[in-house]
N, C-alpha and C positions, 0 to 999 in steps of 0.2 A: 504493500499500500504506500509506504514512504517513497519508494523509487518511483511509482506511478505518479505521485504528487510532484515530485521533483522534476520529472520529465515534462509534466504539464506546465509547470512554472517556466521551465527553460524554453519551451516552445512558444510561450506567450510572453516572454520577456520583451519590454519595450526598450527601444534605443533612446527615447527621450527621458530626460530626468523628470521626476515627479514634482508636481507643483502643489502637492497636498499641503505642506506647511504654509506656504505663501497664501493659498486659498483660505486655510483655517484662520490665519492671522487677519485676513481681510474681513471674513465673517465676524470675528471677535471685535475688530475695530469699528465695524458698522452695525453691531448687534441691535441698537436701538431703533434706527430707521428701518432695518430689515424686518423687524417684528411688526412695525406699522404697515409696511408694504405687504407682508404676508396677510395681515388682518384685512386690508383692503382687497386683496386678491380673493380671500375667502368670502367676503360679502358679495363680491361680483359673482363668484361661482355659485353661491346660494341663490343669487338673484337669477342667474342663467337657468339653473335647475328648476327653480320655482315657475318660471315663465317659459320653460322649454325652448330656450334661445341657443343659438350656436355662437361661435366666435365671430363669424361673418355677420350675424344679426347684431352683435354688440358693436362691432366695427362700423356698421351702417349707422347705428344710433349715435356713436361718438364722433363719426366723420373721420375715421382713421383707418389704417390697414389691419387686416386680420393678424398680421405679424406683430403689430404693435400691441393688439389685444393679448396675444400669446405672451409677450413680454411682461404686460401687466399682470397676467394670471400667474406668471412664474414666481411672483412675490419678491422680485429683486429690482423693482423700479423705484428710483428716488424721485418721488412726486414733489411737485410744488403745490402750494395751497391753490393756486389758480387752477391747475389741472385737476385737482380733487374736486373743486367747485364745478368745473365743467363736466366731469363724470356724474356728480350728483344731479346736476340740472338735466343733463341728456337722458339719464336713466330714471329720473324721479326717485332716487334712492339716497337716503341719508347714510353717508360713510363715516363722517366725523361727528363725534359727540362733543358739543361745546356747552359750557355753562354761561357764556356771554352772547349767544346768538339770539 
């Protein structure tokens, strides 16, 4: 079993160095806004499921490409307040909870 595992690893060895450490550091450095972005993505995904909408449907409502919707849904978009407001207005969906609105 050990030899089989070693042979598998040797066959699948990458010639490129791993970027795991750099990616982990980036996620750690950007943890707060990534959580917000993931929360926004989840609200939009819930909205899509509730209304049986596709990425193309959301793109049409937002006036953007389906690829940008995919980026939003990845939970790795660093939104501006303006872009969040535009999403809220276009989808008639409250994303941000504020005590001063």
